[in-house]
N, C-alpha and C positions, 0 to 999 in steps of 0.2 A: 503494499500501499504505500501511503505518502512518507517520503523521508522525513524525519523529524529534526529540527534544530532549534536550539535556544540561543536567542541573538545575542544576548551577553557573552557568550562562548565564541562568536564567530570573529574571525579576524577581518582586517579591511580586504584582504585578497579572497576570503571566502564569500563575502558580499558581493565582490564583483563578479564571482563565477555564477552565483545564484541568479543575478540580474542577468547575465548575458545569457541569450537563446538564439536559437537558429542561425548560429554564425556558419560561415563558409570559409574558414580559416586557410584551408588549404586551395581554395578556388576551384573545387572540383565541380561544383555546380555551375559556377561561372563558365567555364570552359566548355561543359556540355551545352549550356544555352547558348553559347556564342557560335557554336556549330550549328544548331538548330535554326538560329536566326540567318546564319549564312546560308543555309540550304533553303530556307523559305525566301529568302531575297532572290536567290539564283533561279530557283524551280516553281515558285508560285504555287497555284493550285496542286501541281503534280506531287510537290514536297508534302502539302497538307495532307493530301489522300494517302500518300505512303506512310505518313506518320500515324495517321487514324487507324492504319491496318497494324503497324509495328505497337502503339501503345494502347488503343483502345479495342484491337482485335475486330474491327469492323472493315469491311470492303465497300468503299463508298464509289458511286458512279457520278454524283454530283455533290458539292458543297452546299448548293442552294437548296433551303426548304422554304417553298412558297406558301402563299396564302391558302391554298387548297388543302395542302396536306395540314397546315397548321389547325384549320378549321375541322378537318376529319379527326384529329388527335385531341383536340379539344372537346369533341363531342363525347368522347369516351369518359371524360371526368363527371361523377355523380353529384347530384345538386347540393348535397350538404358540404362536399369538398369545394364545389364552386362558390357556395355562399361564404365559407371560410376565408377564401381568396379574396371575396369581394370586400368582406368587412376589412381584411388588412389592407387592400388597396385604398379603401375610404379612409382609414385611419391615418395611414402614411401620406395619403393626400392632403388632409386636414392639417397635419402636422407642417408639412412642407410648404404650403401655399402662402402661409403667414411670414414666410422667410423671404418672399420677393417683395422689396421695399421701394419705394421711390424716395431718394433723398432730397433735402431742401436745398435751394440755392443760398450761398453765404456770400454777403457782402464785406469782405474782407478790409477793404478801404473804401471810402466815399468815391463811387464811380467804378468800382472793381468788384465784378461777380464771378464766383466760382462754384462749380456744382460738378456732380457725377451722373453718369446715366449708365444704365444696365444693357448691355448687348449680350446674346446668347451664343455659345461657341456653336459654330454653323454645323461642323460634323464630329459626333462623338462616337467612340466606341465601348460597347459594354461587355465585360467577359462574364459569363454566367457560369460558375465551376460545376463540374460534373462529378469525376472522381468516383468516390466511395458512397457518396449522396448527391442527389440532384436538389438544387437549391432554388425554387420558383420564388422564394422570399426575397433572395438578391436581386432577381430580375425586377422586383416591385420597388425594392430601396433603391435601384440604379435610375429606371426609366421613369418613375414618377416625378423625382426632381429634375430630370432631363426634360420631360414634357412642360412642366410648370416653367422652366427657364425659357423654354422657346425654341430649343435646338432643331434646326432645319432637318438635319439625317440622324437618325440613330441606327447604328450598325450594331448588330448583336451575334456574338460568337459563343457556342456553347459544345462541350464536347459530345460527340455521336452517343447514342444509346446503344446497347448490344444488337438490336434489331435494326439498326441505321436509322431510325426514325426520332423524331423530336419527342421528348417527354411530354405527355398529355398535360401535366400541370405547368410546364413552361408553355406548352402552346396557348393554354387557357389565359395564362397572364399576358401573351403577346395579344389576344383577342381584346382583353381590358384596357391594353395600352396602346391600341390600335398601331400596332406594328406587325407588317405583313411579310417579312422577311427574316430568316434567322439562317445563320451560316454553321455549318457542322464542322467545328474545329474546336480543339481544347489545347490546354497547356501553354507552354512557352511559344509554341508554333503559332497559336492563335494571336497571341499579343504582337508577334512579328508580322504576321499578316495584316493586322490593323494599322500596324506602325509604317509599313513599307507598301502595303496594297498587294494584291494579287490580281488574276484575271477576273475573279469572282468577288473577292471582298475589297471594298473601297479603302483607300488610306483614309485615316481619320486624323483630327487636329489634337485630340485628347482621349487617352484609355482610361477606363474605370473598372472596378471589381478587384475582388479578392482571390486568392489562390495559394497554392504550396510554395515552397521556397523556389521552385522553377520559374513559376509564373511572376513571383516578386522580384527575380533577379532579371527576367526578361524586360519586365517594367523598366527597371532601373537602367539597363543597357539601352533600350530604345529611347528614353528620355535623353540619354547623352549623345546618341548617335544618328538618330532618326528625325531630329525636329519635331517629336511628338511628346506632348506632355502628358503626365500620369496625374491621378488623384492623390493617393497616398501610398506608401508602402504599406501594404496590408498582405502580411503572409498569414503563416498558420496561426489559428486562433488561441486566445489566453483568457484565462480570468483570475482574478484575486478576489477572494472572500473573506471579509473581515468579520471575526465573531468574537464573543466574550460570553459571559456565564448568562446572558439573557437570551443566547441563539438557540435555535431549535437543531439538534444534531442531524436529524433527517432531512430538513430543508437544505443544511449546509452541504451535506454530502451528495445530494440530488443536484445541488447547483454546480458542485465540482464535476460529477459526472456528466452533467449537460454539456460542458465544456470539452470534457475528455473523449467524448464520442464523435466529434468532429474529426481527429485524425491522430494518428500516431504521434504526430510531432506538435499536436496541442498541448498547452500546459495549464493545469489547474492547481493554484496555489491558496493556501489557507493560512493567514495570519490572525493570530489570537493572543489575547492576555490571559487566556484561560486553558490551563492544561488538561482540565478535565474535558473540556470541550475538544479538544484535539484527539484525546483518547475515544470519546464517544462518536465523533465523526468518523475515525479510522474503523471502528466497528461497523457502523452503518454503510461505509464504503464497502465493505466485505460483503455485506448482504445484499446490497442494492446491485451492485455490478454483475452478480451472477445471473440476475434474470434478464439483463440487457441482450436484445438481439446483436448489437455491436460491442458485446463483452469484451472480445480480444483486442478490438482497436482501443477502447476505453483503458484497459489493463496496461497497455504500452503506454499511453500517455500519462496514466496515474503513476508509472514507474519513472516518469521523465518530470514529475512533479514533486511538491514538498510541502511541508508545514513548518511553521517557525513560531515559537513562544516568545512572547516580549513581555517586559516588566512594566511599560508604559504605553499610552496610546501616542505619544510624542515620538518615542523610538519607532513605533509600528509605521507611523505615516511617513518617517523619514525614509524608511525601506521602501514603502509602497510608493512614494513620488519618484524614488530613483528607479524602481521596475517600471513605473508608467505603464500600468496595464491597459490592454484594449477595453476589457470589462472589468468594472470594479462594483462588487455587490458587498453594501454596509449591512449585514444581517444583524442588527441589534435594536434593542428596545428604542434608543435615542439616536439614531443615525445622524441628525443634524449636528450633534457633538462633534462630528468629524468634519463637517461641511467647510469650515474655513481653512481646514488643514489640506484639503485635497487639491493639489496644483496640477498634477499630470495624470489624466485618464481619458480614455475614449468616450466611455458613456458610463454613467453612474447609476446604480440600482438601490434605492433607499427602502429599509426596512424587511420584514420577515417575510411579507407577501408580495415582494416584488421580484420574479426571479428574473435572470438574465434571457431567458426564453421569451418573455414578452417583448422586449426589444428587439430579439432576433425576429420575430413575427408580426405583432399586430398592435402592439401599443401606439405606435406611429413615429417614432424616433427611428434614425438611421443606423442599420447595423454594419456598414462599410466603414470601418474604423482603423486607426492606425495600430499596428503591433510593434513587437520587439523594440519597445521603449520610444517609438517616434511619436507617442502622444506628449511627449516633451516638447514638440514644435509642432505638430498638425493636429488639426481638427478632423472629425468624422466627415463623410461625403453630406453635402446638403446642396440647395440651390445655388447657394454661391459658387460651388464647385464647378457648375455648368454655364455660369457667366462671367463676363468681363466686365469691368467698371472702368468707363472711359471718362476722364476728367475734362471738363469744359471750362472755358473762362471767355469773359468778354470785359472789354474795357472802355468807357465812353471818354469825353473830354475831361471831365472833372477828374477821373481816374488816372489817366496818363500824366496830366498836370501834377497831380497830388503823389504819384508813386514813381513817376518818371526820374526825378533827381536821386530818388535812392537806387534805382536800379543802375543809372550812370556810374555812382560811387563803387557800387559793388562790382560792377564790369571792370573799373579800374584797379580795384584791388586784385583781381585776378589776372589782369593784364590782357582781357579780352576786347580790343578796340571796337572789333564789329559787332559785339553784343551792346555796347555803349552807343554807337552810331545808329542801330535800329531803334533807340529811344529818341536820342538826339535829334534825328531828322524829324521826327513827329513833332517834338517839342518845338522846334523852329518853325514847322508847317502851321502849328496853332498859333504861334506868337505873332507871324506875319499875317495871319487871317484875321486876327482879333485887333489888329492895329487900327 
């Protein structure tokens, strides 16, 4: 089960090792991904079809899943499942629609007006993971804010299923989102295809979506080399659960396992000021894990995870902020006591009755979040991720007369005479005009 540590006994080096995860110190993954990207750039669709056969064990005749096939597959989803997806869609839409705001103009000086306006990124690429679990929820999390932002073209890639068809739940989400084409491509090769373009898949301006270490590495590389932006570094999933003597051990164990079943490289960490809780959670893990359909995956992830006992909330939060978790569950009676101390986290879940599963599916917040300590500098995906904010300014006669002399002096300080002249010529024009 979870490895156990006492914070007071850890050295600085021990703490660094516990915080580090999903590293590629020998660059093995990077080299493999570089080869995949080069192959896709060189051979386009042919490379993607070959990789589908190699990695997904599927023989594809075409990468394009058209509207007819999407509609056929969507019809196989039963009414209760459709309703659940519709509720999730509506809640995600409700939360994200209020993120699209219009900013006010600001008069910084008499006669000088400055403002910003939103413009959607025109062509975005969404990667919907397949792997060991198909994630229609990720489709909703990415495409809903893209729609709200007003992106003109949404390119969707998802790994082919064993039968070569699109997953029915993905298909029904496509109907809800009014997306009529999906491309059968997964892994690093899908990222390369959207970054560089192939015969079937258009090149996009920005790529979104979580994935394993190969997908994350591919996103990092194309951002550097393909003039293609990415949303966030979002690799294998992770959670920290904070607990104390008020926590319910069964709830805590269930939350840890919910994260662990994502994949073998996921990480589930328990931080607590109660040794009793840690012991009770260990027992709950043993009992709950055995009945999970994905028990083997969860066990591997739990082996890669740990618990730490702390003497104080302050020390606990120092470690937590250094870890900067993708998901942070504060499973205590008074979670607000930790609020001001939370500095680094992708998404926070307060109280005993707020499982991370709620954010994964249907509460409305976005589940595409920064991992591997990137929450120190990145936010999760939002409508802002799909727009650019362009600054505007307009200066009238009073404005240039008021601000012009200041600009001239600053241009002189920096030795940029042409900058000064661009102002001086206007001032002279106005002076001669007003004589």
